[in-house]
C-alpha positions, 0 to 999 in steps of 0.5 A: 673451209669445211668438207667437200663434195664432188658433183660432175667432177666439180668440187662443192666446198661448204662454209658454215657461219655461226653468228652468236649474240645476234641482238648485239650486232649494231652495224648495218653490215656484218661480214664473215671471215674470208674462206678460200674456194677456187684459189680466191677468197670469198666471204658472206656479207649480212645486212641485219636490217636488209636493203628496205628494213623489212627483209633479211639480206645476204651477199656472197662476194669476192674477198680479194682485191679485184683481179685484172681486167679480162679475168673471169671465173664461173661460180655456183652458189647455194646459200642457206639460212638454217632452221635450227628446229627442223632442217627441212624448213631451212631456206636456201637460194642458189644461182650460177654466175660468171664473174668478170672484172667489175662484178664481184658479188651476188646478192639476195636482198629479200631472203626472209622477212625480218619479223619471221627471222626474229621470231624464235618460234620459227627456228632461224634465230634461236638463243640469239644465234643464227647459222648460215651455210654456203656451198660454192663451186668454181671453174676458170674455163668451163661455164658448168651448168650445175643448175641445169643438170641437177634436181632437188629432192623433196625435203623428206628424202634429204636425210637431214636430222633436226638440229638442236638450238645450239648445235653446229652440226652440218648436214650429213649428206652426199651427192646422191642423198642430200641437196641434189640428184644428178640427172642423165646428161651427155658430157660435152666440151662447153666453150666459154660463153658470154651469157650468164645463166639466170639465177635459180632460187630454191625454197625448201617446202615443209611438210606442214603449211609454211608460216612464211611467204614463198620467197621463190621469186626470181625478180627478188634477186639482184643479178649484176651486169658487169660494167665491162660488158657495157663499156670498152675499157680499152677505148678510154683515154688515159685520164678516163681510165682513172674512173674505172676503179671509181665506177666499180666501187659505186656500181658494186654498192648501187647496181641500178647505176648499170641497170638504168643504162644497160639498154641505151646505146654504147655512146650514151652509156659512155657519156653517162659514166664519164659524167659520173666518173668526173663527179666521183673523181672530183669528190675523191680528189678535192679537199674542203679547203680546195673549194673556192668559187671556181671549184664550186661552179665547176662541180655544179656544172658537172652535177647538172650534166650528170643528172641528165642521164637518169641515174638514181643519185639519191645516195650521191646527192648529199655528198655533192650538196655538202661539197657545193656548200663547202665555200660558204662553210669555209667563209663561216669557218674563217669568221669563226676562227677570227672571232674565236681568236678575239675571244681568246685575246679578250679572255687573256686580257680579262684574266690579266685584269682580274689578277691585277684587280686581286692584287689591288684589292690586297694592297687596298686592304693592307693600306687600310689596316696601316691607316687604322693603326696610324689613326689610333690615338690621333687627333685631328687639328686645324692646320690654320690655327696660329701656333702662339706661346700661351698668352692670349 
């Protein structure tokens, strides 16, 4: 962690992530080192190709294992992609969010178009290096509303000096002269709230017309609804509780699973996620060798039932289809194994025959030479001629 700022008695901690040799990044997902804020580990996750292959995407998430159910924390994020030519042209987005069990990340899938990010003249990727800054504040008890009590200053008043292409200097700012300016407000005790404030995005506006489209569109943010708000985990049967970590795992990667069910009745939501849990648990616990005819029929029935609930399952279908084809694969694998064994046996026999043939060829050559020696000066005679004694 780097320097801290204190706003309204709340510590804003800043973390700077410098990514060098960006063009050599070959993974679909790149994570920063973990850093501590509010007693928990956090990290920034970068998707170089974005979710749609068109936009640079960022995610701030909890790096630690998810705490026990009932845990919650309020967090304020401000993430900026630094413009290394003119810091006032840096792109920043901010939000405040309540984290509970099952909700461990905040996403910005469309941070900046990839073609503009990769254009060195824009200043975001210079000398194959980009810089990302994150400011995070957390509170365990009070849902502070930093967004409702601060106001962004105009870029020309931020007091930021341009960075050189290779510089890693941070913004030289304080609470009154940099990112935010406090408004007058009356301090009051705020109790825990079940409502999570809507994300608010911030776009620095350069003095000259921007060369990129305005990204301040609230609908671009992915704001996750915690699964625990839709399903009462305490009401689950013991065998159903085994689905909880599976739900959390897939919902963190595919938020639409929650959003497609959010407006349905609690009973339908529970049935939908139980159907999903059964398929996930089946795929998580079964091995290829286990897939007999009965298992294949069982998975097919579970899959058909799951599809009735309207989930977007394009990410899961290839794995299910692969599992459904496991029986045919096992049969073919058995045939391949048997034929492969036959090939090995025949190959061994062939090698033995070849070895014997080589020995026989050598014996033949030796015998021919011996015969040639014996035939030298040997004259063939008629064996049927009478021996006689010299008188006709």
